[in-house]
All heavy atoms as a GROMACS GRO file, in nm:
protein
  572
    1MET      N    1   1.120  -1.369  -0.419
    1MET     CA    2   1.044  -1.334  -0.300
    1MET      C    3   1.081  -1.434  -0.190
    1MET      O    4   1.080  -1.555  -0.211
    1MET     CB    5   0.895  -1.340  -0.329
    1MET     CG    6   0.811  -1.321  -0.204
    1MET     SD    7   0.633  -1.348  -0.224
    1MET     CE    8   0.592  -1.220  -0.338
    2LEU      N    9   1.110  -1.381  -0.076
    2LEU     CA   10   1.135  -1.464   0.041
    2LEU      C   11   1.001  -1.500   0.103
    2LEU      O   12   0.916  -1.412   0.126
    2LEU     CB   13   1.220  -1.387   0.142
    2LEU     CG   14   1.242  -1.454   0.278
    2LEU    CD1   15   1.322  -1.584   0.261
    2LEU    CD2   16   1.310  -1.360   0.374
    3VAL      N   17   0.977  -1.625   0.128
    3VAL     CA   18   0.852  -1.669   0.189
    3VAL      C   19   0.885  -1.733   0.323
    3VAL      O   20   0.970  -1.823   0.331
    3VAL     CB   21   0.779  -1.772   0.098
    3VAL    CG1   22   0.652  -1.820   0.164
    3VAL    CG2   23   0.750  -1.709  -0.038
    4LEU      N   24   0.818  -1.686   0.428
    4LEU     CA   25   0.842  -1.736   0.563
    4LEU      C   26   0.712  -1.780   0.626
    4LEU      O   27   0.608  -1.716   0.605
    4LEU     CB   28   0.904  -1.626   0.651
    4LEU     CG   29   1.036  -1.568   0.605
    4LEU    CD1   30   1.070  -1.446   0.688
    4LEU    CD2   31   1.145  -1.671   0.613
    5SER      N   32   0.716  -1.884   0.702
    5SER     CA   33   0.601  -1.923   0.783
    5SER      C   34   0.626  -1.875   0.925
    5SER      O   35   0.732  -1.900   0.981
    5SER     CB   36   0.583  -2.076   0.782
    5SER     OG   37   0.556  -2.121   0.652
    6ARG      N   38   0.530  -1.804   0.980
    6ARG     CA   39   0.545  -1.750   1.115
    6ARG      C   40   0.418  -1.777   1.195
    6ARG      O   41   0.310  -1.796   1.140
    6ARG     CB   42   0.571  -1.598   1.111
    6ARG     CG   43   0.682  -1.554   1.019
    6ARG     CD   44   0.817  -1.612   1.052
    6ARG     NE   45   0.857  -1.573   1.186
    6ARG     CZ   46   0.952  -1.632   1.256
    6ARG    NH1   47   1.015  -1.734   1.203
    6ARG    NH2   48   0.985  -1.593   1.374
    7LYS      N   49   0.433  -1.775   1.325
    7LYS     CA   50   0.320  -1.791   1.417
    7LYS      C   51   0.296  -1.660   1.490
    7LYS      O   52   0.384  -1.573   1.493
    7LYS     CB   53   0.350  -1.900   1.520
    7LYS     CG   54   0.369  -2.038   1.459
    7LYS     CD   55   0.407  -2.137   1.566
    7LYS     CE   56   0.433  -2.274   1.503
    7LYS     NZ   57   0.483  -2.370   1.601
    8ALA      N   58   0.180  -1.647   1.550
    8ALA     CA   59   0.150  -1.527   1.627
    8ALA      C   60   0.257  -1.506   1.732
    8ALA      O   61   0.300  -1.599   1.800
    8ALA     CB   62   0.012  -1.539   1.693
    9GLY      N   63   0.306  -1.384   1.741
    9GLY     CA   64   0.411  -1.349   1.836
    9GLY      C   65   0.550  -1.353   1.774
    9GLY      O   66   0.644  -1.296   1.830
   10ASP      N   67   0.565  -1.420   1.661
   10ASP     CA   68   0.694  -1.425   1.593
   10ASP      C   69   0.724  -1.291   1.526
   10ASP      O   70   0.634  -1.214   1.495
   10ASP     CB   71   0.696  -1.535   1.486
   10ASP     CG   72   0.701  -1.675   1.546
   10ASP    OD1   73   0.720  -1.687   1.669
   10ASP    OD2   74   0.684  -1.772   1.469
   11THR      N   75   0.850  -1.266   1.503
   11THR     CA   76   0.890  -1.141   1.439
   11THR      C   77   0.979  -1.168   1.319
   11THR      O   78   1.036  -1.276   1.305
   11THR     CB   79   0.967  -1.050   1.538
   11THR    OG1   80   1.083  -1.119   1.581
   11THR    CG2   81   0.882  -1.011   1.655
   12ILE      N   82   0.988  -1.067   1.236
   12ILE     CA   83   1.080  -1.067   1.121
   12ILE      C   84   1.156  -0.936   1.127
   12ILE      O   85   1.095  -0.829   1.140
   12ILE     CB   86   1.001  -1.078   0.988
   12ILE    CG1   87   0.921  -1.208   0.986
   12ILE    CG2   88   1.096  -1.067   0.870
   12ILE    CD1   89   0.818  -1.212   0.872
   13LYS      N   90   1.286  -0.943   1.118
   13LYS     CA   91   1.368  -0.821   1.118
   13LYS      C   92   1.407  -0.789   0.975
   13LYS      O   93   1.450  -0.877   0.900
   13LYS     CB   94   1.495  -0.841   1.201
   13LYS     CG   95   1.471  -0.858   1.348
   13LYS     CD   96   1.437  -0.727   1.416
   13LYS     CE   97   1.561  -0.640   1.425
   13LYS     NZ   98   1.536  -0.514   1.497
   14ILE      N   99   1.395  -0.663   0.938
   14ILE     CA  100   1.439  -0.614   0.808
   14ILE      C  101   1.543  -0.508   0.833
   14ILE      O  102   1.514  -0.406   0.897
   14ILE     CB  103   1.321  -0.559   0.726
   14ILE    CG1  104   1.215  -0.669   0.708
   14ILE    CG2  105   1.370  -0.504   0.592
   14ILE    CD1  106   1.086  -0.621   0.645
   15ALA      N  107   1.663  -0.533   0.789
   15ALA     CA  108   1.777  -0.445   0.815
   15ALA      C  109   1.792  -0.431   0.967
   15ALA      O  110   1.751  -0.518   1.043
   15ALA     CB  111   1.761  -0.313   0.744
   16ASP      N  112   1.849  -0.319   1.011
   16ASP     CA  113   1.873  -0.301   1.154
   16ASP      C  114   1.759  -0.230   1.225
   16ASP      O  115   1.754  -0.226   1.347
   16ASP     CB  116   2.000  -0.219   1.176
   16ASP     CG  117   2.125  -0.295   1.134
   16ASP    OD1  118   2.122  -0.421   1.140
   16ASP    OD2  119   2.224  -0.230   1.097
   17ASN      N  120   1.665  -0.171   1.146
   17ASN     CA  121   1.570  -0.082   1.210
   17ASN      C  122   1.423  -0.107   1.179
   17ASN      O  123   1.339  -0.024   1.208
   17ASN     CB  124   1.605   0.063   1.175
   17ASN     CG  125   1.612   0.083   1.024
   17ASN    OD1  126   1.591  -0.010   0.948
   17ASN    ND2  127   1.641   0.205   0.984
   18ILE      N  128   1.392  -0.219   1.118
   18ILE     CA  129   1.252  -0.249   1.090
   18ILE      C  130   1.218  -0.387   1.146
   18ILE      O  131   1.290  -0.483   1.123
   18ILE     CB  132   1.223  -0.246   0.938
   18ILE    CG1  133   1.254  -0.107   0.882
   18ILE    CG2  134   1.077  -0.285   0.910
   18ILE    CD1  135   1.245  -0.097   0.731
   19GLU      N  136   1.108  -0.392   1.220
   19GLU     CA  137   1.064  -0.519   1.276
   19GLU      C  138   0.915  -0.540   1.243
   19GLU      O  139   0.833  -0.451   1.264
   19GLU     CB  140   1.081  -0.522   1.427
   19GLU     CG  141   1.040  -0.656   1.488
   19GLU     CD  142   1.070  -0.664   1.638
   19GLU    OE1  143   1.185  -0.688   1.672
   19GLU    OE2  144   0.975  -0.641   1.716
   20VAL      N  145   0.885  -0.654   1.190
   20VAL     CA  146   0.748  -0.692   1.158
   20VAL      C  147   0.708  -0.802   1.256
   20VAL      O  148   0.779  -0.902   1.269
   20VAL     CB  149   0.735  -0.744   1.013
   20VAL    CG1  150   0.592  -0.786   0.984
   20VAL    CG2  151   0.785  -0.639   0.914
   21LYS      N  152   0.598  -0.782   1.327
   21LYS     CA  153   0.554  -0.879   1.427
   21LYS      C  154   0.416  -0.931   1.390
   21LYS      O  155   0.325  -0.854   1.359
   21LYS     CB  156   0.550  -0.816   1.565
   21LYS     CG  157   0.515  -0.916   1.675
   21LYS     CD  158   0.531  -0.853   1.812
   21LYS     CE  159   0.510  -0.959   1.920
   21LYS     NZ  160   0.533  -0.903   2.054
   22ILE      N  161   0.401  -1.062   1.391
   22ILE     CA  162   0.271  -1.124   1.369
   22ILE      C  163   0.194  -1.114   1.499
   22ILE      O  164   0.231  -1.177   1.599
   22ILE     CB  165   0.286  -1.272   1.325
   22ILE    CG1  166   0.380  -1.285   1.205
   22ILE    CG2  167   0.149  -1.332   1.296
   22ILE    CD1  168   0.343  -1.205   1.084
   23LEU      N  169   0.090  -1.032   1.500
   23LEU     CA  170   0.015  -1.009   1.623
   23LEU      C  171  -0.093  -1.113   1.645
   23LEU      O  172  -0.115  -1.158   1.758
   23LEU     CB  173  -0.049  -0.870   1.619
   23LEU     CG  174   0.049  -0.753   1.606
   23LEU    CD1  175  -0.027  -0.623   1.590
   23LEU    CD2  176   0.143  -0.749   1.724
   24GLU      N  177  -0.161  -1.151   1.536
   24GLU     CA  178  -0.273  -1.243   1.551
   24GLU      C  179  -0.304  -1.310   1.418
   24GLU      O  180  -0.293  -1.248   1.312
   24GLU     CB  181  -0.397  -1.164   1.597
   24GLU     CG  182  -0.523  -1.244   1.615
   24GLU     CD  183  -0.640  -1.157   1.659
   24GLU    OE1  184  -0.618  -1.053   1.725
   24GLU    OE2  185  -0.752  -1.191   1.625
   25VAL      N  186  -0.337  -1.434   1.423
   25VAL     CA  187  -0.384  -1.507   1.305
   25VAL      C  188  -0.523  -1.557   1.338
   25VAL      O  189  -0.542  -1.631   1.436
   25VAL     CB  190  -0.291  -1.626   1.270
   25VAL    CG1  191  -0.345  -1.700   1.148
   25VAL    CG2  192  -0.148  -1.578   1.248
   26LYS      N  193  -0.621  -1.510   1.261
   26LYS     CA  194  -0.759  -1.546   1.289
   26LYS      C  195  -0.828  -1.577   1.157
   26LYS      O  196  -0.851  -1.487   1.076
   26LYS     CB  197  -0.830  -1.428   1.358
   26LYS     CG  198  -0.959  -1.460   1.423
   26LYS     CD  199  -1.006  -1.338   1.501
   26LYS     CE  200  -1.126  -1.370   1.584
   26LYS     NZ  201  -1.170  -1.253   1.662
   27GLY      N  202  -0.855  -1.703   1.132
   27GLY     CA  203  -0.913  -1.744   1.003
   27GLY      C  204  -0.817  -1.712   0.891
   27GLY      O  205  -0.701  -1.752   0.896
   28ASP      N  206  -0.865  -1.635   0.792
   28ASP     CA  207  -0.778  -1.599   0.680
   28ASP      C  208  -0.722  -1.458   0.695
   28ASP      O  209  -0.676  -1.397   0.599
   28ASP     CB  210  -0.852  -1.614   0.547
   28ASP     CG  211  -0.973  -1.526   0.538
   28ASP    OD1  212  -1.012  -1.466   0.641
   28ASP    OD2  213  -1.029  -1.515   0.428
   29THR      N  214  -0.726  -1.404   0.817
   29THR     CA  215  -0.675  -1.270   0.843
   29THR      C  216  -0.555  -1.275   0.937
   29THR      O  217  -0.556  -1.346   1.036
   29THR     CB  218  -0.786  -1.182   0.908
   29THR    OG1  219  -0.897  -1.179   0.819
   29THR    CG2  220  -0.737  -1.041   0.932
   30VAL      N  221  -0.454  -1.198   0.900
   30VAL     CA  222  -0.333  -1.188   0.982
   30VAL      C  223  -0.316  -1.042   1.023
   30VAL      O  224  -0.318  -0.954   0.938
   30VAL     CB  225  -0.209  -1.235   0.902
   30VAL    CG1  226  -0.083  -1.219   0.986
   30VAL    CG2  227  -0.225  -1.378   0.855
   31ARG      N  228  -0.304  -1.016   1.151
   31ARG     CA  229  -0.277  -0.881   1.199
   31ARG      C  230  -0.127  -0.869   1.216
   31ARG      O  231  -0.063  -0.953   1.280
   31ARG     CB  232  -0.347  -0.853   1.332
   31ARG     CG  233  -0.497  -0.845   1.316
   31ARG     CD  234  -0.568  -0.804   1.443
   31ARG     NE  235  -0.530  -0.666   1.476
   31ARG     CZ  236  -0.504  -0.625   1.600
   31ARG    NH1  237  -0.514  -0.708   1.700
   31ARG    NH2  238  -0.470  -0.502   1.622
   32VAL      N  239  -0.072  -0.763   1.159
   32VAL     CA  240   0.072  -0.744   1.157
   32VAL      C  241   0.105  -0.608   1.220
   32VAL      O  242   0.039  -0.508   1.192
   32VAL     CB  243   0.123  -0.746   1.011
   32VAL    CG1  244   0.271  -0.716   1.005
   32VAL    CG2  245   0.092  -0.880   0.946
   33GLY      N  246   0.204  -0.605   1.304
   33GLY     CA  247   0.255  -0.481   1.360
   33GLY      C  248   0.390  -0.451   1.299
   33GLY      O  249   0.471  -0.542   1.282
   34ILE      N  250   0.412  -0.326   1.263
   34ILE     CA  251   0.540  -0.288   1.201
   34ILE      C  252   0.602  -0.176   1.280
   34ILE      O  253   0.538  -0.074   1.304
   34ILE     CB  254   0.517  -0.243   1.055
   34ILE    CG1  255   0.447  -0.353   0.975
   34ILE    CG2  256   0.649  -0.202   0.990
   34ILE    CD1  257   0.397  -0.309   0.840
   35GLU      N  258   0.725  -0.196   1.321
   35GLU     CA  259   0.801  -0.089   1.384
   35GLU      C  260   0.911  -0.050   1.289
   35GLU      O  261   0.992  -0.134   1.246
   35GLU     CB  262   0.862  -0.137   1.517
   35GLU     CG  263   0.759  -0.155   1.626
   35GLU     CD  264   0.821  -0.180   1.761
   35GLU    OE1  265   0.934  -0.133   1.784
   35GLU    OE2  266   0.758  -0.248   1.842
   36ALA      N  267   0.909   0.079   1.252
   36ALA     CA  268   1.007   0.130   1.158
   36ALA      C  269   1.028   0.278   1.183
   36ALA      O  270   0.941   0.345   1.241
   36ALA     CB  271   0.958   0.107   1.015
   37PRO      N  272   1.138   0.332   1.140
   37PRO     CA  273   1.159   0.476   1.153
   37PRO      C  274   1.050   0.553   1.078
   37PRO      O  275   0.997   0.503   0.978
   37PRO     CB  276   1.296   0.499   1.087
   37PRO     CG  277   1.362   0.366   1.088
   37PRO     CD  278   1.253   0.264   1.081
   38LYS      N  279   1.017   0.673   1.124
   38LYS     CA  280   0.913   0.752   1.058
   38LYS      C  281   0.948   0.785   0.915
   38LYS      O  282   0.860   0.815   0.835
   38LYS     CB  283   0.887   0.880   1.138
   38LYS     CG  284   0.819   0.852   1.270
   38LYS     CD  285   0.782   0.978   1.341
   38LYS     CE  286   0.710   0.938   1.471
   38LYS     NZ  287   0.628   1.041   1.523
   39SER      N  288   1.073   0.780   0.882
   39SER     CA  289   1.116   0.812   0.746
   39SER      C  290   1.082   0.701   0.647
   39SER      O  291   1.087   0.722   0.526
   39SER     CB  292   1.267   0.839   0.741
   39SER     OG  293   1.338   0.724   0.785
   40VAL      N  294   1.045   0.584   0.698
   40VAL     CA  295   1.009   0.472   0.611
   40VAL      C  296   0.859   0.480   0.581
   40VAL      O  297   0.776   0.480   0.672
   40VAL     CB  298   1.042   0.336   0.677
   40VAL    CG1  299   0.992   0.221   0.592
   40VAL    CG2  300   1.191   0.326   0.702
   41GLU      N  301   0.825   0.489   0.454
   41GLU     CA  302   0.685   0.495   0.414
   41GLU      C  303   0.626   0.355   0.414
   41GLU      O  304   0.680   0.265   0.349
   41GLU     CB  305   0.674   0.558   0.276
   41GLU     CG  306   0.532   0.584   0.233
   41GLU     CD  307   0.528   0.661   0.102
   41GLU    OE1  308   0.604   0.756   0.086
   41GLU    OE2  309   0.446   0.624   0.017
   42ILE      N  310   0.516   0.338   0.485
   42ILE     CA  311   0.449   0.208   0.491
   42ILE      C  312   0.306   0.227   0.441
   42ILE      O  313   0.231   0.308   0.496
   42ILE     CB  314   0.448   0.152   0.635
   42ILE    CG1  315   0.591   0.137   0.687
   42ILE    CG2  316   0.372   0.020   0.642
   42ILE    CD1  317   0.603   0.105   0.834
   43VAL      N  318   0.271   0.158   0.336
   43VAL     CA  319   0.140   0.173   0.274
   43VAL      C  320   0.086   0.036   0.240
   43VAL      O  321   0.160  -0.052   0.194
   43VAL     CB  322   0.150   0.257   0.145
   43VAL    CG1  323   0.013   0.274   0.081
   43VAL    CG2  324   0.213   0.392   0.175
   44ARG      N  325  -0.043   0.015   0.262
   44ARG     CA  326  -0.104  -0.113   0.223
   44ARG      C  327  -0.104  -0.124   0.070
   44ARG      O  328  -0.128  -0.026   0.000
   44ARG     CB  329  -0.248  -0.121   0.273
   44ARG     CG  330  -0.254  -0.133   0.425
   44ARG     CD  331  -0.394  -0.149   0.474
   44ARG     NE  332  -0.469  -0.027   0.444
   44ARG     CZ  333  -0.601  -0.021   0.441
   44ARG    NH1  334  -0.674  -0.128   0.465
   44ARG    NH2  335  -0.662   0.092   0.414
   45GLY      N  336  -0.073  -0.242   0.020
   45GLY     CA  337  -0.060  -0.264  -0.124
   45GLY      C  338  -0.185  -0.227  -0.201
   45GLY      O  339  -0.177  -0.169  -0.311
   46GLU      N  340  -0.304  -0.257  -0.147
   46GLU     CA  341  -0.426  -0.227  -0.220
   46GLU      C  342  -0.449  -0.077  -0.233
   46GLU      O  343  -0.513  -0.030  -0.327
   46GLU     CB  344  -0.548  -0.295  -0.156
   46GLU     CG  345  -0.588  -0.245  -0.020
   46GLU     CD  346  -0.516  -0.317   0.094
   46GLU    OE1  347  -0.414  -0.383   0.072
   46GLU    OE2  348  -0.566  -0.304   0.208
   47LEU      N  349  -0.394   0.003  -0.140
   47LEU     CA  350  -0.408   0.149  -0.150
   47LEU      C  351  -0.325   0.203  -0.266
   47LEU      O  352  -0.367   0.296  -0.335
   47LEU     CB  353  -0.365   0.215  -0.020
   47LEU     CG  354  -0.459   0.194   0.098
   47LEU    CD1  355  -0.404   0.266   0.222
   47LEU    CD2  356  -0.598   0.243   0.067
   48ILE      N  357  -0.210   0.145  -0.288
   48ILE     CA  358  -0.125   0.188  -0.400
   48ILE      C  359  -0.198   0.165  -0.531
   48ILE      O  360  -0.201   0.252  -0.618
   48ILE     CB  361   0.011   0.115  -0.397
   48ILE    CG1  362   0.091   0.161  -0.275
   48ILE    CG2  363   0.089   0.138  -0.526
   48ILE    CD1  364   0.217   0.083  -0.253
   49GLN      N  365  -0.261   0.049  -0.546
   49GLN     CA  366  -0.335   0.019  -0.668
   49GLN      C  367  -0.451   0.116  -0.684
   49GLN      O  368  -0.477   0.167  -0.792
   49GLN     CB  369  -0.385  -0.126  -0.666
   49GLN     CG  370  -0.455  -0.166  -0.792
   49GLN     CD  371  -0.368  -0.157  -0.916
   49GLN    OE1  372  -0.249  -0.183  -0.910
   49GLN    NE2  373  -0.427  -0.116  -1.027
   50SER      N  374  -0.522   0.145  -0.575
   50SER     CA  375  -0.635   0.236  -0.580
   50SER      C  376  -0.590   0.376  -0.621
   50SER      O  377  -0.655   0.443  -0.702
   50SER     CB  378  -0.704   0.241  -0.444
   50SER     OG  379  -0.806   0.337  -0.443
   51ILE      N  380  -0.477   0.421  -0.567
   51ILE     CA  381  -0.424   0.554  -0.602
   51ILE      C  382  -0.386   0.558  -0.750
   51ILE      O  383  -0.416   0.656  -0.818
   51ILE     CB  384  -0.304   0.589  -0.512
   51ILE    CG1  385  -0.354   0.614  -0.369
   51ILE    CG2  386  -0.228   0.709  -0.565
   51ILE    CD1  387  -0.244   0.623  -0.266
   52LYS      N  388  -0.326   0.452  -0.800
   52LYS     CA  389  -0.289   0.448  -0.941
   52LYS      C  390  -0.413   0.458  -1.028
   52LYS      O  391  -0.414   0.532  -1.128
   52LYS     CB  392  -0.215   0.317  -0.972
   52LYS     CG  393  -0.072   0.315  -0.922
   52LYS     CD  394  -0.007   0.182  -0.959
   52LYS     CE  395   0.135   0.175  -0.906
   52LYS     NZ  396   0.198   0.044  -0.935
   53GLU      N  397  -0.519   0.386  -0.992
   53GLU     CA  398  -0.643   0.389  -1.070
   53GLU      C  399  -0.707   0.527  -1.065
   53GLU      O  400  -0.756   0.578  -1.165
   53GLU     CB  401  -0.739   0.281  -1.020
   53GLU     CG  402  -0.692   0.141  -1.051
   53GLU     CD  403  -0.774   0.032  -0.982
   53GLU    OE1  404  -0.875   0.064  -0.914
   53GLU    OE2  405  -0.735  -0.085  -0.996
   54THR      N  406  -0.707   0.588  -0.946
   54THR     CA  407  -0.766   0.722  -0.932
   54THR      C  408  -0.687   0.823  -1.013
   54THR      O  409  -0.746   0.909  -1.081
   54THR     CB  410  -0.768   0.762  -0.783
   54THR    OG1  411  -0.848   0.669  -0.713
   54THR    CG2  412  -0.826   0.902  -0.766
   55ASN      N  413  -0.555   0.815  -1.010
   55ASN     CA  414  -0.472   0.907  -1.088
   55ASN      C  415  -0.497   0.889  -1.237
   55ASN      O  416  -0.505   0.987  -1.310
   55ASN     CB  417  -0.324   0.887  -1.055
   55ASN     CG  418  -0.289   0.941  -0.919
   55ASN    OD1  419  -0.363   1.019  -0.859
   55ASN    ND2  420  -0.174   0.900  -0.867
   56ALA      N  421  -0.508   0.764  -1.282
   56ALA     CA  422  -0.534   0.740  -1.424
   56ALA      C  423  -0.670   0.796  -1.463
   56ALA      O  424  -0.686   0.856  -1.568
   56ALA     CB  425  -0.526   0.590  -1.452
   57GLU      N  426  -0.771   0.777  -1.376
   57GLU     CA  427  -0.905   0.829  -1.402
   57GLU      C  428  -0.904   0.981  -1.407
   57GLU      O  429  -0.966   1.042  -1.493
   57GLU     CB  430  -1.001   0.781  -1.294
   57GLU     CG  431  -1.144   0.824  -1.314
   57GLU     CD  432  -1.235   0.772  -1.203
   57GLU    OE1  433  -1.204   0.666  -1.149
   57GLU    OE2  434  -1.334   0.840  -1.173
   58SER      N  435  -0.830   1.045  -1.316
   58SER     CA  436  -0.821   1.191  -1.313
   58SER      C  437  -0.758   1.243  -1.442
   58SER      O  438  -0.803   1.343  -1.497
   58SER     CB  439  -0.737   1.238  -1.194
   58SER     OG  440  -0.800   1.205  -1.075
   59LEU      N  441  -0.657   1.176  -1.490
   59LEU     CA  442  -0.591   1.217  -1.614
   59LEU      C  443  -0.690   1.208  -1.730
   59LEU      O  444  -0.697   1.298  -1.813
   59LEU     CB  445  -0.468   1.129  -1.640
   59LEU     CG  446  -0.388   1.164  -1.764
   59LEU    CD1  447  -0.337   1.308  -1.755
   59LEU    CD2  448  -0.273   1.068  -1.780
   60THR      N  449  -0.769   1.102  -1.734
   60THR     CA  450  -0.869   1.086  -1.839
   60THR      C  451  -0.974   1.196  -1.829
   60THR      O  452  -1.010   1.257  -1.928
   60THR     CB  453  -0.938   0.948  -1.826
   60THR    OG1  454  -0.838   0.848  -1.836
   60THR    CG2  455  -1.043   0.930  -1.934
   61LEU      N  456  -1.019   1.226  -1.707
   61LEU     CA  457  -1.118   1.330  -1.688
   61LEU      C  458  -1.062   1.465  -1.732
   61LEU      O  459  -1.130   1.544  -1.795
   61LEU     CB  460  -1.163   1.336  -1.543
   61LEU     CG  461  -1.245   1.217  -1.494
   61LEU    CD1  462  -1.272   1.228  -1.345
   61LEU    CD2  463  -1.374   1.206  -1.571
   62ASP      N  464  -0.936   1.492  -1.698
   62ASP     CA  465  -0.876   1.618  -1.736
   62ASP      C  466  -0.867   1.632  -1.888
   62ASP      O  467  -0.890   1.739  -1.942
   62ASP     CB  468  -0.737   1.633  -1.673
   62ASP     CG  469  -0.744   1.658  -1.524
   62ASP    OD1  470  -0.851   1.697  -1.475
   62ASP    OD2  471  -0.642   1.639  -1.458
   63LEU      N  472  -0.834   1.524  -1.956
   63LEU     CA  473  -0.826   1.529  -2.101
   63LEU      C  474  -0.964   1.553  -2.161
   63LEU      O  475  -0.979   1.631  -2.256
   63LEU     CB  476  -0.766   1.399  -2.156
   63LEU     CG  477  -0.617   1.381  -2.130
   63LEU    CD1  478  -0.572   1.243  -2.178
   63LEU    CD2  479  -0.535   1.489  -2.198
   64ASP      N  480  -1.067   1.488  -2.105
   64ASP     CA  481  -1.203   1.512  -2.152
   64ASP      C  482  -1.244   1.656  -2.129
   64ASP      O  483  -1.306   1.721  -2.215
   64ASP     CB  484  -1.301   1.418  -2.080
   64ASP     CG  485  -1.283   1.273  -2.122
   64ASP    OD1  486  -1.222   1.249  -2.229
   64ASP    OD2  487  -1.329   1.185  -2.047
   65TRP      N  488  -1.214   1.709  -2.013
   65TRP     CA  489  -1.246   1.846  -1.980
   65TRP      C  490  -1.177   1.940  -2.078
   65TRP      O  491  -1.237   2.034  -2.132
   65TRP     CB  492  -1.202   1.878  -1.837
   65TRP     CG  493  -1.222   2.020  -1.798
   65TRP    CD1  494  -1.337   2.079  -1.757
   65TRP    CD2  495  -1.122   2.123  -1.800
   65TRP    NE1  496  -1.317   2.212  -1.732
   65TRP    CE2  497  -1.186   2.242  -1.757
   65TRP    CE3  498  -0.989   2.126  -1.831
   65TRP    CZ2  499  -1.118   2.362  -1.747
   65TRP    CZ3  500  -0.921   2.247  -1.821
   65TRP    CH2  501  -0.985   2.362  -1.779
   66TYR      N  502  -1.050   1.914  -2.107
   66TYR     CA  503  -0.974   1.998  -2.199
   66TYR      C  504  -1.034   1.992  -2.340
   66TYR      O  505  -1.050   2.095  -2.406
   66TYR     CB  506  -0.828   1.954  -2.202
   66TYR     CG  507  -0.746   2.031  -2.301
   66TYR    CD1  508  -0.708   2.161  -2.274
   66TYR    CD2  509  -0.706   1.974  -2.422
   66TYR    CE1  510  -0.634   2.234  -2.365
   66TYR    CE2  511  -0.632   2.045  -2.513
   66TYR     CZ  512  -0.597   2.176  -2.484
   66TYR     OH  513  -0.523   2.247  -2.575
   67LYS      N  514  -1.070   1.872  -2.385
   67LYS     CA  515  -1.130   1.858  -2.518
   67LYS      C  516  -1.261   1.934  -2.526
   67LYS      O  517  -1.288   2.003  -2.626
   67LYS     CB  518  -1.151   1.711  -2.551
   67LYS     CG  519  -1.022   1.638  -2.582
   67LYS     CD  520  -1.049   1.490  -2.606
   67LYS     CE  521  -0.918   1.416  -2.624
   67LYS     NZ  522  -0.938   1.272  -2.636
   68ASN      N  523  -1.343   1.925  -2.422
   68ASN     CA  524  -1.471   1.997  -2.420
   68ASN      C  525  -1.448   2.147  -2.422
   68ASN      O  526  -1.516   2.221  -2.492
   68ASN     CB  527  -1.554   1.959  -2.297
   68ASN     CG  528  -1.616   1.822  -2.311
   68ASN    OD1  529  -1.636   1.773  -2.423
   68ASN    ND2  530  -1.646   1.761  -2.199
   69LEU      N  531  -1.353   2.192  -2.345
   69LEU     CA  532  -1.321   2.335  -2.338
   69LEU      C  533  -1.272   2.384  -2.474
   69LEU      O  534  -1.315   2.488  -2.523
   69LEU     CB  535  -1.214   2.360  -2.231
   69LEU     CG  536  -1.173   2.505  -2.208
   69LEU    CD1  537  -1.292   2.585  -2.155
   69LEU    CD2  538  -1.057   2.512  -2.111
   70LYS      N  539  -1.188   2.306  -2.534
   70LYS     CA  540  -1.132   2.342  -2.665
   70LYS      C  541  -1.240   2.344  -2.773
   70LYS      O  542  -1.243   2.435  -2.856
   70LYS     CB  543  -1.022   2.241  -2.702
   70LYS     CG  544  -0.948   2.276  -2.827
   70LYS     CD  545  -0.840   2.173  -2.852
   70LYS     CE  546  -0.775   2.197  -2.988
   70LYS     NZ  547  -0.679   2.093  -3.019
   71ASP      N  548  -1.331   2.247  -2.771
   71ASP     CA  549  -1.436   2.238  -2.872
   71ASP      C  550  -1.541   2.349  -2.856
   71ASP      O  551  -1.607   2.387  -2.954
   71ASP     CB  552  -1.505   2.102  -2.866
   71ASP     CG  553  -1.411   1.990  -2.908
   71ASP    OD1  554  -1.309   2.020  -2.974
   71ASP    OD2  555  -1.438   1.874  -2.873
   72ASN      N  556  -1.561   2.400  -2.734
   72ASN     CA  557  -1.662   2.501  -2.709
   72ASN      C  558  -1.616   2.643  -2.738
   72ASN      O  559  -1.692   2.737  -2.721
   72ASN     CB  560  -1.712   2.491  -2.565
   72ASN     CG  561  -1.794   2.365  -2.544
   72ASN    OD1  562  -1.859   2.317  -2.638
   72ASN    ND2  563  -1.790   2.310  -2.425
   73LYS      N  564  -1.494   2.660  -2.779
   73LYS     CA  565  -1.445   2.796  -2.809
   73LYS      C  566  -1.504   2.849  -2.935
   73LYS      O  567  -1.537   2.792  -3.026
   73LYS     CB  568  -1.292   2.796  -2.820
   73LYS     CG  569  -1.228   2.802  -2.684
   73LYS     CD  570  -1.079   2.826  -2.700
   73LYS     CE  571  -1.018   2.854  -2.564
   73LYS     NZ  572  -0.878   2.887  -2.576
   0.00000   0.00000   0.00000
């Protein structure tokens, strides 16, 4: 992992077409602006974890539903 120290207003370039700009640092919160082509998917890391957990829960619920359906025949 590349680790960089940046100040508000500084930027980071990724490849030729992605720019990450530090907009504001306030306490333990950093506001970041990202400019990238629309084809680049940008998602907050915590959302990915939440989606994984929801998908796993849905799979469990579906299996329970199937077992109940099968047992009630």
